[in-house]
Each structure stands twice: as structure tokens, then as C-alpha cells.
N, C-alpha and C positions, 0 to 999 in steps of 0.2 A: 809367267805370272801376269796378272792384269796390272796396268799402270795406275797411278794415283787418279787419273782422269777417267778411269773405267766407270761404266754405268753401275749404279747401285741397284741391286736386285731385291724384289720382294716375291714371296711365294705365299699364295692364299689357298688354304686347305692343306692340312699336314697329315694326311693319311699315307697309304703306301706310296703313291705318286709324289705328293707334296713334300713329305719328310725326306725322301730320297733325293728329290730334285734340289731342295734347299741345301742339303749337306754336300751334294755334288757341285753346286754353284760356288760354295765356299771353298771346296777343294780346288776348283778352277781359278781361285784367287780373288773372287768378288766379295764385297761386303753384302751380306744377305740379312734380310729381316723377314721372318715367317709369321703368318697370322693363322690362328684357328679360333673357332668360337667355343671349343670344349676346353675348359680350364685344366682338367686332369691331363689332357694331352700335352698342353704347354708345359705343365709342371714336370712331366717326365722328360720332355725334350730338353728343358733347361738343365737337367742333370746329365745330359748327353746320352739319354736312353730312348730308343725308338718305341713308339706305342704299339708296335707289332714285331713279330720275329721276321727278320730279313737278314740273311747272311752278310756280314761285313758292314751293316749300317750303323750299329752301335760304335764300332771303331771309327767310322768316318765322322759321326756326330761328335764323339769324344775328342777328335783332332781339331774341331773348329768351333764348338759351342762356347760362347763367352762365359767365363766363370768356372769352366772345367780346367783343372790344373794341367798345364802344359799345352793347352789348345791355342790355336791362332787367334781366337776371339772374333773371327769374322762373321759368326752366325749368332743372331739373337732372335727372340720371339716376343710377340705382343698380341693383345686382343683389341688394339686400337686402330680403327680405320684411318683416323686423322694422322696417326704416326706413320702408317703405311704410305698414305698419299704424300706426306711431306718427305719421306725418306727416299722413295723409289723412283728410278728412271724407267726400269723395265719391270712390269708386274706380271708374274706367271700365275694364272688361275688354274688350280689343280683340284677343284672340288668334285664330289661324287655326282654321278648321273645314273641313279638306280632305275630299275624298271618300275613303272607306275603300278600301283596295286590294282589287280583285276584287269590289267591291259598289257599289251605288248609294248606300248609306246614308252619312250624315255621320259623320266621325270626331270624337267629342266629347272625346277624351283631353286635348287642350290646354286646353280650357275647364275640364274637371273638375280637372285638375292645378292650374290657376291659382286656382280657387276653394278647393281644399283647402290650397294654400300660403298664401293670403291670410287665410282665416277665423280660424285660431288666433291671429293678431296683431290681431284686432279687439277691443280691450279697452274701447272706449267706443262710444257711438252712432255709427253710420256707415251710409252708403248705398253699396251695391255696385251698379253699373250695367252690365248686360250690353249690349254693342254688337255682338258677334259674331252671325253668321247661324246660328241653331240650329234643330233640329227642334221643332215645336210640342210643348209639354209639358215642355221642358227647364227653363224658368224655375221652375216649381212645384217640381220635384225639387231644383234648385240652391238655392232659397230655404230649403228644409228642411235641406239639408246645411250651409249657412252658419249657420243658427240653432243647429244641433247642435254645430258645431265652434268657434264664436266665443265667447270669454269674455263678450262683451256680450249673448249670447243673442238674444232677439227684438229687441233694439235695433240689431242688425246686420241691416238690411233689404236686400232686393233690389228693383231696378226693371229693366225691359227697355226699352232705348232704341235701336232698330235704326238702323244707318247706311245712308245712301243715296248714298254717294260714287261719283262717276264718275271713273275714273282719267283724268288729264289735266285734271280740273276739281276735284280733291279739296279744295284750299284754299278756293276759292269756295264749294263745296257745304257745307263745314264752317262757315265764317263767315257765309254767307248761305243757309241751307238753304231748300228750297222747302216743307218741312213738317218738324215734329218730332213724333215719336210716343213717348208715355210709357206703358208698361205698369206700373201701380203698384197697391199694395194699401193705401196709407194717404195721408192728406192731407199728412203730413210729407214723404213721398217726392216727391209732386207739387210741393210748394212749393220743395223743395230744387232740383229740376230746373228749375223756373221761374226760380229765382235764378241758376243756372248759365247758363241760356240767355236771361237778361234782355235782352241787346242784340239778338239776332235777333228776339226776341218784340216788342221795341219797334219794330223795322223792319216788323212786320206778318206775320212768319212764323206760319202756323197751328200751333197746339199741340193735338194730338189725344190725349186721355187715354183709355186703354183698360185692359182686364184683361190678364193675362199671355198667354193663348193668342192673342188678337187681335194684340197687339204683335209676337209671334213670326211670325204668319201674314202680316203686312203686307209684310215684306221678300220672303219667298218668293213671295207673290202678285204683287208688283210685278215681280220678275224673271221670273216665269213668263209674265206678260202681255207683257212686252217681248220675251222669246224667241219667243213665239207670233207677234207682229207681224213680227219679222224672218224667221221661217221661212215665214210666210204669203207674203211678197213673193218669197221664194226659190222657193216652190212655184209661184207665178205665173210666175216666170222659166222654170221647166221647161216650163210650158204654152206660154209665148211661143216658146220654142225649137222646140217641136213644131209650133206653128201658124204660125210666121213673124211673130209679133208683137214689139213693142218694150216691154220691161218698164219702161224708164225713163219713157216716155210714159204707160204704164198707171198707174204710181205717181203721176206728176204729176196725172193726171186724177182718180184716187180720193182723192188727198191734199187736194183742194179741199173735200171733204166734211168739215165740222168735227166730225162724229161719228167720223171716221177719223183725220184729221190727217196732215200731211206727214212727221212725224218717224219715223225708223227704217223707212222704206219704200224703202231703197236695196238692191236685189238685189246679191248678191255671193257670196263663198265662205263666208259665215256668221259666226256669233259664236264667241268663244272667251274666254280669260282665266281668272282664278282664281275667278270668281263664277258667272256665268250657267250654264255647263254643269253644274258640280257641284251648284249650288243647285236646279236643276229636277229632277235625279236624286234628290237627298236628299228633296225634296218628295214625289216619287212613292213613294219607299221608306217615308216616314213615313205617308203616306196609307194605304198597304197595312197597316202595323202597326195603324192606327186602324180598319181595316175599311172605309175609304172609297176603295179603290184605283180603283174604276170612275170616280170623279169626275175623276181625273187621267189617264185612259188617253190622252187627246189629247196629253199632254206627251211620250209615247213617240214619236209621229209628229213632233212639233216637233223633238225630238232627232235623229230619223232623217233628216229633211229637212236639218237643219243639217250632219250628218256627210256626207251625200250630196253636198253642194256641193264639198267638198274632193276627193272622188273624181272628180266631174265635171270639175274643173279639171285633174286629172292626165290624164283621158281626152282632153280638148280639146288639151292640150299634145302628147300622143302623136300624135293625128291630124294636128296642125299640122306636125309634123316628119317625117311620112311613114310613120307606123304603128309605129315602134319608137323607144324612147328610148336604146337602147344607143349609147354614145359621143357622143350629141348634147350640145351645150353650151347650158345654160340659164342666163340671167341673171335673178335674182330680186330685185325691188325690194320690200323689206319683210320683217321678221322678227317684229315685235311683233304682238300680237293687235289693237291699235288704235294710232292715232297719238298723239303727246304722252305716251308712256309707254315704259319700257324692259322692260315685262312680256311674257315670251314663254310664260307658262303656258297650255297648251292653245291655242297660237296656230295658227289655220288656215294662216297664211302659212308658218310653219316646218314645219307638218305636211305641207303640199303639197311644199315643198322637200325634205323628208326622204323622202317617197314617191318622188319623181322620182329622187333619188339612189339609192335602193334598187333601182329598176328600170333602173339602168345609165346614167343621165344624169350629165354633169359639171356640177354645180350650183354657181354662185357667187352669194352673197347679199350685199346691202348694206342696212343700216338705219341711220338717223341716230342712234339711241340704244340699240338692242337688241343690238349685236354681241357684247358680252362674255357676256350671258346666253344668246344663241343658241349661241355657241361651246361653252359649258358643257354644253348639252343635246345638240347635234349637232356634235361636234368634227370629224367626217369630211367635212362640207360645206366648200366653198371660201368664203372671205370676202374682200371687197374694201373699200377705204377710201372709195370714192365710187360713185355710180350709174354713171358712165362706165366705171370699171374693172370693175364687176360685169358689164356687158353686153359687154365687149370680146371679140370673136370669137364671140359667141353666135349660135346658130341660131334662138333665140326668146327674147323678153323677157316676163317675167310681172310684172304690177303687183299686189301682194298685200296691201299695207298703205297706207292712203290718207293718207300724209304730204303736207303741203303742198309740200314740196321736190320730190316726184315730179310733182305737178300742174304745177309751174312748169318742168319740164325742157324743153329744146329738142330736139324729135324729130329735127331735121335734124342737129344735132351728134352725137346718140346714133347716128343712122344711119350716120355715118362709122366708128363703132367696131365695129358688129356684122357678122357674116357674112351674115345675112339679116334684112331689115327686117320682122319679124313680131312683133306684140305682142298679148298676151292681158291684158285689163283685168279682174282679179278683183274689183274694187271699184266699177266703174261711175262713176269720178270723172274719168277722162281724157277729153279732147275728141276724139271720133273724127275730126272734120273736119280738125283741126290735124295729127293723126298721118297721116291718109291723104294730105293735101296734101304731106307730107314723104316720101311714097313708101312708107309702111308698110302692110302688111296688118294691119288692126285687127279684133280680135274681142273682144266682151265678153259675159258671161253674160246670157242672156235678151234679146239684141238682134240685129237683122238683121245679116248679114255685110257688107252693102254699103249 
């Protein structure tokens, strides 16, 4: 546990990253004050409830949010910048950095606004720690801005500590990270971060100390590598389809090579979410500004392959129902971009469902956690309360998010509800043999039809 002299922590921005980070800091023994500009978000958090679905986060909040019965009381929330400045020794900035409208570049307005709002309240030595994913070069500019605006001047320092959270595993990744990266300019900043992360460091988590540019590049490089690996296996799926090969067996065979590894070699309809697509595009944009655009031209193809998988699923669906989608009933299993999340940002599943609907199909969607968010984006789609209801009367069933619930479905029971037993597996996680034995025509991306 942290001692009574431990630094007090603030967390600015209480979305996926911030809410999880705030709860984890309280779990590590620190007094924590979180800030967000959305009142509804704060009201939810004050009840010990996360503003999004993330496994284990409600329990963690309930254990520490002040006012919740039986909690440690170490975690509170506010909308006051003055209170944040007065309270904190270490300020984690966790706000969103979305893609700019009509551009590849990153929208830094939320980060800039947070820094400009915080800095005037830094009247004593403090460490501001950026966690948001930003274009390389941002930290240097922001450090100068903080020093300019803060009454404490140069004693208000900046560090960059990128996040590596996986939605669905965010609590685990925060409390037991696979690595910690600290972009710092002073020994004081490094020592403060080592104190904050003392428990994971004691567990053996590697601590990589870098300069500002390297710390900013680590996150975008990691996401670009991951996106490249996913698009690589999806490109191989396209070749397998043309050649009559089986991409699942191909992935298994190359995955045994420890230089390549098995992870993220499952072909499907591609990646989405609030990070990977916008991060690789922002990386390309920033490389262009730096005069290094040729270094990242391959990422354009990575992005292109990824988007092509969605179109391929729409084409497969059209072919499977006889060449036209008009009036055809399509049952869609999955709306979120990945399982164990309610996030539908840039979701391939929802994108495919939307495209089918726009081309005349009657589309009904079911997702275990993402229904409310999906409805908000695509209110014109049909929605059902169960997988069985989603496929009732369907001419074809599409499996588009790999929830465990869908893997455990009984194809025979589902077969009683549909008009036609035809399933397209967009995630390559269903067992073809089990479905074919139950009388289904089964097709998956990059796999033989029989």
C-alpha cells in the first residue's frame, strides 16, 4: 500500500482509459480525484458504475468510490479544475484523440483544452502525465505550454506514459501491465512514476525510460504492427479464396514459427474500434508532416485490406442469397468491434449490417452488450433481444463479433427458427463441422466451402 506521504493522483478524462486508470490507482492505494466535463458520466461514476461495459471495472469502482457502501473511499470525482490543481501531485491526462473529420490527422483539441485548463491551477511542483495517443512531437509542444501557463513555471513538468489497454482486459492491463513506458526529461519525473507504479514494478513489469518522441512513437508503432499482422492474414485469406486454400490451417502452420507467433492470425472481417484505425491513419499523416511519408506507405495498404474485408462480407452475403439483397432477411450476430466490450466505434460488424440494410436487406442485429450503442448509431436497423430472435425467419445468418455466447449456440435449435440454414462466419471461430452436421450451408472467409 502507498504510504501517507504518497503522491495524490488526478485523472482527467473518464472514458475507457481514464475511468479504468482512476479505479486502478485507487486499487494501488492512492487518493484519487477524477475529472470529466460530462455531468452524466460523473453521476454514474459516483454510484460506482462505469459509463461503459468493461469486465471487472464496476467491481473495482465499487471497491473504492467514496460514498459507496463498503468502499475504501479513495476515489472521488469533480468537474472543477481548481479542485484538481489544488489536490493533485501527479495529473494523468486521459482524454480522447479522435480522427479529424475529413482528414487522416489526429484531433488534438481535447488534449490541448485539458492542458490549457489544468496548467493555470498548477501553483506548486506537479507532474502532468500524458496517456493519450498523440502525434509524435506533441509532448515537447505541450511541455512548453504548461511551463508558460503554470504559476509553478518549470516546476510543473510533463511526462509521457502511453497506455496499452485492450478493451475487455483493461483492468488487468492497468494493474498488471506487460510493460510501462516513461518519456521523461528529469530524474524527478522518473522517480515519481516509479513510485506510482511501484506495485507492478515489484511484480516484474519492465520499465522503459525514453525521451518524449520515442514514448509517443511506442504506442503508434505497436498499433501499426498489430494492424499489419491482422491485415496480413486477411490478405492471405483473399489468396486462399482465390486458390482454394484454408486460411485457418495456414495460420496454424505459420503460427508455430516463434518469430511469427499465433496471436492475431485469425482471418475475418478485420479490425475496428476507437484506436487501431484512427491511430494508423494519424501515424501516416504525422509521418507526412515530418517528411517521412514513404516510411509508412505500407500502412495505406494495411488500411485498405482491412476495409476491403467488410465489402467482401457484403458481397458474400449477396451471392449467398441469390444475387440481390432486396427484401432478404439477414440475422446478424454481433454489433461491437470485439467481444467483452460495448464499443461500436468503427465496428466492422455494425458497418457490414449497415451496408446490407442500405442495399435493401431487412437486417436484425443481436449483441450481448452493444445494443444501446448500436441503436444510437444505426436506429434504422432491426434489433432483437436474443440470438434466436435475431435469426428468426432469416434467409442467411452472419456471425460478425466473436462473443463466446455465439460459439456456444446450438445450430440445430437455431435452424428451427430460420427460413434457410445458411451461415457466414466473419470471424472464423465457429466450428464448420458442427454447423454442417446440423444441416447448415457454412461459409467462412478464406476457407473452402465444403
